[in-house]
FIRO-541951 format. One record per residue (C-alpha): residue number from 1; x, y, z. Coordinates in Angstrom, 3 decimals, decimal comma. Layout:
BEGIN
+-----+----------+----------+----------+
|   k |     east |    north |       up |
+-----+----------+----------+----------+
| NUM |        X |        Y |        Z |
...
+-----+----------+----------+----------+
***
This chain:
BEGIN
+-----+----------+----------+----------+
|   k |     east |    north |       up |
+-----+----------+----------+----------+
|   1 |   36,854 |   56,200 |   57,608 |
|   2 |   34,146 |   57,858 |   59,702 |
|   3 |   30,513 |   56,801 |   60,165 |
|   4 |   29,159 |   59,114 |   57,433 |
|   5 |   31,450 |   57,589 |   54,830 |
|   6 |   30,287 |   54,100 |   55,789 |
|   7 |   26,583 |   55,041 |   55,382 |
|   8 |   27,238 |   56,441 |   51,899 |
|   9 |   28,936 |   53,281 |   50,649 |
|  10 |   26,809 |   51,525 |   47,962 |
|  11 |   25,289 |   48,247 |   49,039 |
|  12 |   23,418 |   45,603 |   47,059 |
|  13 |   20,213 |   46,303 |   48,946 |
|  14 |   20,438 |   50,049 |   48,342 |
|  15 |   21,280 |   49,545 |   44,664 |
|  16 |   18,278 |   47,252 |   44,096 |
|  17 |   15,973 |   49,705 |   45,858 |
|  18 |   17,186 |   52,622 |   43,757 |
|  19 |   16,837 |   50,638 |   40,530 |
|  20 |   13,262 |   49,644 |   41,383 |
|  21 |   12,385 |   53,245 |   42,140 |
|  22 |   13,914 |   54,316 |   38,849 |
|  23 |   11,949 |   51,648 |   36,971 |
|  24 |    8,619 |   52,688 |   38,507 |
|  25 |    9,408 |   56,328 |   37,810 |
|  26 |    9,769 |   55,778 |   34,064 |
|  27 |    7,293 |   52,849 |   33,752 |
|  28 |    9,226 |   51,356 |   30,839 |
|  29 |   12,597 |   49,643 |   31,039 |
|  30 |   13,288 |   49,959 |   27,309 |
|  31 |   13,255 |   53,263 |   25,406 |
|  32 |   10,052 |   54,013 |   23,484 |
|  33 |   10,027 |   54,981 |   19,836 |
|  34 |    7,069 |   57,269 |   19,226 |
|  35 |    5,468 |   56,965 |   15,810 |
|  36 |    4,918 |   60,244 |   13,973 |
|  37 |    1,229 |   61,051 |   13,501 |
|  38 |   -0,480 |   63,419 |   11,067 |
|  39 |   -1,967 |   66,633 |   12,395 |
|  40 |   -5,466 |   65,384 |   11,537 |
|  41 |   -6,426 |   61,708 |   11,522 |
|  42 |   -8,453 |   60,047 |    8,786 |
|  43 |  -11,137 |   59,487 |   11,407 |
|  44 |  -11,897 |   63,213 |   11,448 |
|  45 |  -11,885 |   63,303 |    7,644 |
|  46 |  -14,540 |   60,570 |    7,645 |
|  47 |  -16,730 |   62,268 |   10,257 |
|  48 |  -16,412 |   65,793 |    8,871 |
|  49 |  -15,952 |   65,520 |    5,099 |
|  50 |  -17,235 |   62,126 |    3,963 |
|  51 |  -20,219 |   62,050 |    6,293 |
|  52 |  -21,592 |   65,349 |    5,040 |
|  53 |  -20,906 |   65,093 |    1,336 |
|  54 |  -19,892 |   61,586 |    0,310 |
|  55 |  -22,223 |   59,062 |    1,927 |
|  56 |  -21,003 |   56,205 |   -0,277 |
|  57 |  -17,390 |   56,635 |    0,836 |
|  58 |  -18,539 |   57,066 |    4,433 |
|  59 |  -20,286 |   53,711 |    4,218 |
|  60 |  -17,161 |   52,067 |    2,818 |
|  61 |  -15,273 |   53,139 |    5,930 |
|  62 |  -17,840 |   52,456 |    8,669 |
|  63 |  -20,248 |   50,024 |    6,947 |
|  64 |  -23,314 |   52,120 |    7,825 |
|  65 |  -25,007 |   55,125 |    6,244 |
|  66 |  -24,665 |   58,574 |    7,837 |
|  67 |  -28,340 |   58,369 |    8,831 |
|  68 |  -27,828 |   55,057 |   10,653 |
|  69 |  -24,666 |   56,393 |   12,255 |
|  70 |  -26,485 |   59,429 |   13,655 |
|  71 |  -29,299 |   57,229 |   14,946 |
|  72 |  -26,800 |   54,995 |   16,752 |
|  73 |  -25,106 |   57,994 |   18,328 |
|  74 |  -28,443 |   59,375 |   19,524 |
|  75 |  -29,395 |   55,993 |   20,980 |
|  76 |  -26,245 |   55,470 |   23,069 |
|  77 |  -24,844 |   58,930 |   23,815 |
|  78 |  -26,666 |   59,164 |   27,164 |
|  79 |  -25,480 |   55,771 |   28,369 |
|  80 |  -23,731 |   55,928 |   31,777 |
|  81 |  -20,579 |   54,385 |   30,307 |
|  82 |  -19,899 |   57,671 |   28,512 |
|  83 |  -20,238 |   59,782 |   31,641 |
|  84 |  -16,992 |   61,407 |   32,704 |
|  85 |  -16,113 |   61,161 |   36,396 |
|  86 |  -12,755 |   62,893 |   36,056 |
|  87 |  -12,265 |   66,646 |   35,947 |
|  88 |   -8,713 |   66,328 |   34,669 |
|  89 |   -9,441 |   64,296 |   31,529 |
|  90 |  -12,474 |   64,339 |   29,251 |
|  91 |  -13,829 |   61,535 |   27,108 |
|  92 |  -13,757 |   61,822 |   23,355 |
|  93 |  -17,116 |   62,524 |   21,668 |
|  94 |  -19,365 |   59,487 |   21,328 |
|  95 |  -19,230 |   59,926 |   17,538 |
|  96 |  -15,495 |   59,241 |   17,525 |
|  97 |  -15,738 |   56,265 |   19,865 |
|  98 |  -18,516 |   54,692 |   17,797 |
|  99 |  -16,617 |   55,324 |   14,552 |
| 100 |  -13,566 |   53,511 |   15,917 |
| 101 |  -15,651 |   50,465 |   16,816 |
| 102 |  -17,476 |   50,404 |   13,463 |
| 103 |  -14,237 |   50,703 |   11,522 |
| 104 |  -12,613 |   47,969 |   13,584 |
| 105 |  -15,548 |   45,566 |   13,230 |
| 106 |  -16,113 |   46,425 |    9,572 |
| 107 |  -12,660 |   45,357 |    8,404 |
| 108 |  -10,504 |   42,278 |    8,654 |
| 109 |   -6,873 |   41,375 |    8,219 |
| 110 |   -4,229 |   43,997 |    8,911 |
| 111 |   -6,758 |   46,834 |    8,675 |
| 112 |   -8,631 |   45,447 |   11,681 |
| 113 |   -5,542 |   45,035 |   13,853 |
| 114 |   -5,196 |   47,347 |   16,820 |
| 115 |   -2,218 |   49,041 |   15,182 |
| 116 |   -4,156 |   49,455 |   11,942 |
| 117 |   -7,007 |   51,145 |   13,782 |
| 118 |   -4,488 |   53,326 |   15,626 |
| 119 |   -3,047 |   54,523 |   12,323 |
| 120 |   -6,525 |   55,231 |   10,944 |
| 121 |   -7,869 |   57,064 |   13,997 |
| 122 |   -4,674 |   58,707 |   15,234 |
| 123 |   -4,998 |   57,331 |   18,771 |
| 124 |   -3,114 |   54,888 |   20,980 |
| 125 |   -3,649 |   51,142 |   21,263 |
| 126 |   -5,053 |   51,378 |   24,748 |
| 127 |   -7,522 |   54,005 |   23,578 |
| 128 |   -8,753 |   51,726 |   20,780 |
| 129 |   -9,484 |   48,972 |   23,291 |
| 130 |  -11,137 |   51,427 |   25,678 |
| 131 |  -13,428 |   52,868 |   22,986 |
| 132 |  -14,392 |   49,358 |   21,888 |
| 133 |  -15,264 |   48,315 |   25,429 |
| 134 |  -17,362 |   51,413 |   26,095 |
| 135 |  -19,411 |   51,232 |   22,911 |
| 136 |  -20,010 |   47,494 |   23,254 |
| 137 |  -21,175 |   48,023 |   26,819 |
| 138 |  -23,792 |   50,480 |   25,568 |
| 139 |  -24,877 |   48,375 |   22,574 |
| 140 |  -25,248 |   45,144 |   24,560 |
| 141 |  -27,510 |   46,557 |   27,227 |
| 142 |  -30,846 |   44,643 |   27,146 |
| 143 |  -32,895 |   47,827 |   26,906 |
| 144 |  -30,989 |   48,953 |   23,796 |
| 145 |  -31,330 |   45,590 |   22,055 |
| 146 |  -35,055 |   45,405 |   22,827 |
| 147 |  -35,582 |   48,877 |   21,415 |
| 148 |  -33,395 |   48,398 |   18,320 |
| 149 |  -34,628 |   44,922 |   17,305 |
| 150 |  -38,400 |   44,497 |   17,394 |
| 151 |  -40,953 |   42,187 |   15,862 |
| 152 |  -42,965 |   43,679 |   12,975 |
| 153 |  -46,420 |   45,109 |   13,543 |
| 154 |  -49,506 |   43,841 |   11,733 |
| 155 |  -49,030 |   46,051 |    8,668 |
| 156 |  -45,328 |   45,225 |    8,339 |
| 157 |  -46,052 |   41,511 |    8,609 |
| 158 |  -48,723 |   41,745 |    5,914 |
| 159 |  -46,307 |   43,572 |    3,624 |
| 160 |  -43,775 |   40,767 |    4,125 |
| 161 |  -46,410 |   38,171 |    3,263 |
| 162 |  -47,302 |   40,051 |    0,080 |
| 163 |  -43,637 |   40,059 |   -0,926 |
| 164 |  -43,400 |   36,290 |   -0,439 |
| 165 |  -46,590 |   35,768 |   -2,432 |
| 166 |  -45,294 |   37,901 |   -5,322 |
| 167 |  -42,022 |   35,980 |   -5,450 |
| 168 |  -43,439 |   32,469 |   -4,944 |
| 169 |  -47,120 |   31,582 |   -4,659 |
| 170 |  -50,124 |   32,333 |   -2,470 |
| 171 |  -49,834 |   29,045 |   -0,587 |
| 172 |  -46,444 |   30,066 |    0,787 |
| 173 |  -47,307 |   33,610 |    1,928 |
| 174 |  -47,371 |   32,626 |    5,613 |
| 175 |  -43,630 |   32,094 |    5,524 |
| 176 |  -42,971 |   35,789 |    6,050 |
| 177 |  -39,494 |   35,696 |    7,629 |
| 178 |  -36,178 |   33,921 |    7,140 |
| 179 |  -33,490 |   32,514 |    9,420 |
| 180 |  -29,860 |   31,664 |    8,787 |
| 181 |  -26,606 |   31,555 |   10,679 |
| 182 |  -23,433 |   33,483 |    9,988 |
| 183 |  -19,931 |   32,917 |   11,326 |
| 184 |  -18,038 |   35,873 |   12,773 |
| 185 |  -14,296 |   35,073 |   12,463 |
| 186 |  -12,074 |   35,779 |   15,447 |
| 187 |   -8,594 |   37,240 |   15,278 |
| 188 |   -6,998 |   34,244 |   16,989 |
| 189 |   -7,812 |   31,062 |   18,874 |
| 190 |   -9,415 |   31,822 |   22,261 |
| 191 |   -7,377 |   30,669 |   25,231 |
| 192 |  -10,223 |   28,893 |   27,021 |
| 193 |  -11,866 |   25,970 |   25,149 |
| 194 |  -10,376 |   27,203 |   21,902 |
| 195 |  -11,203 |   24,012 |   19,991 |
| 196 |  -14,943 |   24,651 |   20,409 |
| 197 |  -14,589 |   27,846 |   18,333 |
| 198 |  -13,113 |   25,956 |   15,351 |
| 199 |  -15,760 |   25,939 |   12,606 |
| 200 |  -16,350 |   23,995 |    9,407 |
| 201 |  -14,397 |   26,607 |    7,427 |
| 202 |  -11,269 |   25,918 |    9,490 |
| 203 |  -11,454 |   29,248 |   11,330 |
| 204 |  -12,096 |   30,267 |   14,907 |
| 205 |  -15,436 |   32,045 |   15,024 |
| 206 |  -18,767 |   32,761 |   16,721 |
| 207 |  -22,134 |   31,526 |   15,446 |
| 208 |  -24,715 |   34,312 |   15,107 |
| 209 |  -28,332 |   33,566 |   14,150 |
| 210 |  -30,268 |   36,199 |   12,206 |
| 211 |  -34,033 |   36,289 |   11,584 |
| 212 |  -35,092 |   38,912 |    9,051 |
| 213 |  -37,946 |   40,115 |    6,874 |
| 214 |  -37,807 |   40,126 |    3,049 |
| 215 |  -36,643 |   43,762 |    3,162 |
| 216 |  -33,605 |   42,566 |    5,190 |
| 217 |  -34,781 |   44,175 |    8,417 |
| 218 |  -33,541 |   42,110 |   11,377 |
| 219 |  -36,353 |   41,189 |   13,764 |
| 220 |  -34,584 |   38,642 |   15,973 |
| 221 |  -31,110 |   37,291 |   16,615 |
| 222 |  -29,211 |   34,819 |   18,739 |
| 223 |  -25,610 |   35,082 |   19,917 |
| 224 |  -23,205 |   33,511 |   22,379 |
| 225 |  -22,558 |   30,214 |   20,577 |
| 226 |  -19,141 |   29,122 |   19,341 |
| 227 |  -18,300 |   28,497 |   15,701 |
| 228 |  -18,551 |   24,724 |   16,031 |
| 229 |  -22,187 |   24,946 |   17,178 |
| 230 |  -24,675 |   23,591 |   14,649 |
| 231 |  -27,260 |   26,051 |   13,333 |
| 232 |  -30,068 |   23,867 |   14,661 |
| 233 |  -28,680 |   24,287 |   18,185 |
| 234 |  -27,744 |   27,965 |   17,911 |
| 235 |  -31,231 |   28,711 |   16,560 |
| 236 |  -32,743 |   27,675 |   19,886 |
| 237 |  -31,287 |   30,826 |   21,461 |
| 238 |  -33,469 |   33,183 |   19,418 |
| 239 |  -36,608 |   34,758 |   20,805 |
| 240 |  -38,838 |   33,266 |   18,102 |
| 241 |  -37,584 |   29,763 |   18,830 |
| 242 |  -38,357 |   30,019 |   22,533 |
| 243 |  -41,637 |   31,964 |   22,231 |
| 244 |  -42,934 |   30,837 |   18,844 |
| 245 |  -46,442 |   30,130 |   20,142 |
| 246 |  -46,826 |   33,792 |   21,098 |
| 247 |  -44,984 |   35,378 |   18,160 |
| 248 |  -46,290 |   33,278 |   15,262 |
| 249 |  -49,938 |   32,841 |   14,408 |
| 250 |  -51,574 |   29,596 |   13,340 |
| 251 |  -50,197 |   28,420 |   10,002 |
| 252 |  -47,197 |   30,780 |    9,961 |
| 253 |  -43,694 |   29,418 |    9,539 |
| 254 |  -40,112 |   30,437 |    8,795 |
| 255 |  -37,965 |   29,865 |    5,728 |
| 256 |  -34,760 |   27,955 |    6,541 |
| 257 |  -32,242 |   25,698 |    4,842 |
| 258 |  -31,619 |   22,009 |    5,476 |
| 259 |  -29,418 |   22,711 |    8,514 |
| 260 |  -32,537 |   23,399 |   10,570 |
| 261 |  -34,980 |   20,812 |   11,948 |
| 262 |  -38,224 |   19,941 |   10,195 |
| 263 |  -41,092 |   20,469 |   12,650 |
| 264 |  -44,689 |   20,102 |   11,526 |
| 265 |  -46,332 |   21,192 |   14,749 |
| 266 |  -43,865 |   23,937 |   15,476 |
| 267 |  -42,662 |   27,069 |   13,837 |
| 268 |  -40,601 |   25,883 |   10,897 |
| 269 |  -41,372 |   23,716 |    7,900 |
| 270 |  -39,037 |   22,649 |    5,122 |
| 271 |  -40,607 |   23,188 |    1,722 |
+-----+----------+----------+----------+
***
């Protein structure tokens, strides 16, 4: 046996090296079964057909009206997160990315699973997560939240007071806004400090505080608290709670239920 034959003999080291190279070449060790997809996803049907002629069905899918949807697109479409730095691949239109997020957040159960959203939008799982991350990045920017959620002006506040007076009595007209908490259920128990997310309804959730006018317009909110947080504590994260002396005039107060504290020199009074 000459030297060339010896070099061509398989060795354990050479075999392992070749197998690793083969694995990295194909990325997956197991064969992949590709799911058949329709030529046009239901996402495009919603954005093209329902949006332009069936607003009620459009709202069932995305939980917003076509007008609100267009306003959201206009507000975030110039955000840097949607800028494309690659010449080889282009981002999907902002309308499609926003629609995926709204559909995902507007449903629960199997419909809200990543696979369920994939089937609805005709995209891959990784793309669903990527769209969600991009749109949330744009929506959670401080400048967007400050522009989208604002305190009412003098005329809007007076209209709210008139509504309260019509539905109660003149003595209560200064209670022109309302606060309450809502629990946003999570898909599963968070890995870190999961027990703190367990709420009174035996679910894992987040506590969101909403302050609104009688016409249901949201003027303030608080987020970041876990589901086990009491409303009285979560309320302290709202803008009105921290700056009530500047935002509420003398004698004004906020309607709230018994979960909130009774303060006679502050900004809330239980009636």
